C-alpha positions in Angstrom: -10.9 7.8 90.3 -10.8 6.8 86.7 -7.9 7.7 84.4 -8.9 8.6 80.9 -6.6 7.6 78.1 -6.0 10.9 76.2 -3.9 9.2 73.5 -5.8 8.9 70.2 -6.6 5.4 69.1 -4.7 5.9 65.8 -1.8 8.3 65.0 -2.7 11.6 63.3 -1.9 11.5 59.6 -1.2 14.5 57.4 -3.4 13.8 54.4 -0.9 15.6 52.1 1.8 13.1 52.9 2.4 10.7 50.0 4.9 8.0 49.3 6.6 8.8 45.9 6.9 5.5 43.9 9.1 5.4 40.8 6.5 3.7 38.6 8.2 4.1 35.3 11.8 4.6 34.2 11.8 5.5 30.5 14.4 3.5 28.5 17.0 6.0 27.2 20.8 6.5 27.5 20.2 9.2 30.1 18.4 6.6 32.3 20.7 3.7 31.5 21.1 1.3 34.4 18.2 2.7 36.4 15.5 0.3 35.0 15.8 -1.8 38.2 14.8 1.2 40.4 11.2 0.8 39.0 8.9 0.3 42.0 11.3 2.0 44.4 10.3 4.8 46.8 12.0 8.1 46.5 12.8 9.8 49.8 15.0 12.8 49.1 16.5 15.1 46.4 20.0 16.3 47.0 19.7 15.5 50.7 16.4 17.3 51.2 13.4 15.2 52.1 9.9 15.8 50.8 6.4 14.7 51.9 4.7 14.3 48.5 5.2 14.3 44.8 4.7 18.1 44.5 7.5 18.5 47.1 9.8 16.2 45.1 9.0 18.1 41.8 9.7 21.4 43.5 13.1 20.1 44.7 14.0 18.7 41.3 12.9 21.9 39.5 15.1 24.0 41.9 18.2 22.3 40.4 19.0 24.4 37.4 22.2 22.6 36.4 24.7 20.1 37.6 24.2 16.8 39.4 21.0 15.7 41.1 20.8 12.9 43.5 17.5 11.1 44.1 17.7 9.0 47.2 15.6 5.9 47.3 14.8 3.3 50.0 16.8 0.2 49.9 18.9 1.0 46.9 21.8 3.2 45.8 20.8 6.8 44.8 19.9 7.7 41.3 22.5 10.2 40.0 21.5 12.4 37.0 23.1 15.3 35.2 20.4 18.0 35.0 21.9 19.5 31.9 21.8 16.2 30.1 18.2 15.6 31.4 17.1 19.0 30.1 18.8 18.4 26.7 17.0 15.0 26.3 13.5 16.1 27.6 12.1 16.9 24.2 13.5 13.7 22.7 11.9 11.6 25.4 8.6 13.4 25.1 8.5 12.8 21.4 9.8 9.2 21.6 7.1 8.3 24.2 4.3 10.5 22.9 4.2 12.6 26.1 2.6 16.0 25.7 4.1 17.5 28.9 6.9 16.8 31.3 4.4 16.1 34.2 0.8 15.4 34.9 -1.8 18.2 34.8 -2.0 18.4 38.6 1.8 19.2 38.8 1.8 21.7 35.9 1.1 24.7 38.1 4.6 24.2 39.5 7.7 25.4 37.6 8.4 23.2 34.5 11.5 21.0 34.3 
């Protein structure tokens, strides 16, 4: 009697799962001190985990005011005041010649 191994040879992967790397921290007073987080992996927003960049954006956008905590692997959390972030959004976009607050594929979600 042979026993057949029913376990797949590799784990199933959800193709919508993505690591969210912080690839750029724009120099500005609102981001002061966070430059060293460049290259970090974000894992949660205000204690809620996400599985991809769209999920992270949705969690960030759900915070209308107050403090937002972005948890990252291997480093202290990034703590930002959403009111200050919203107030400086236009300034940062002009200073860095950014036409929108996010890439085109994320624009279908609520804006910051």
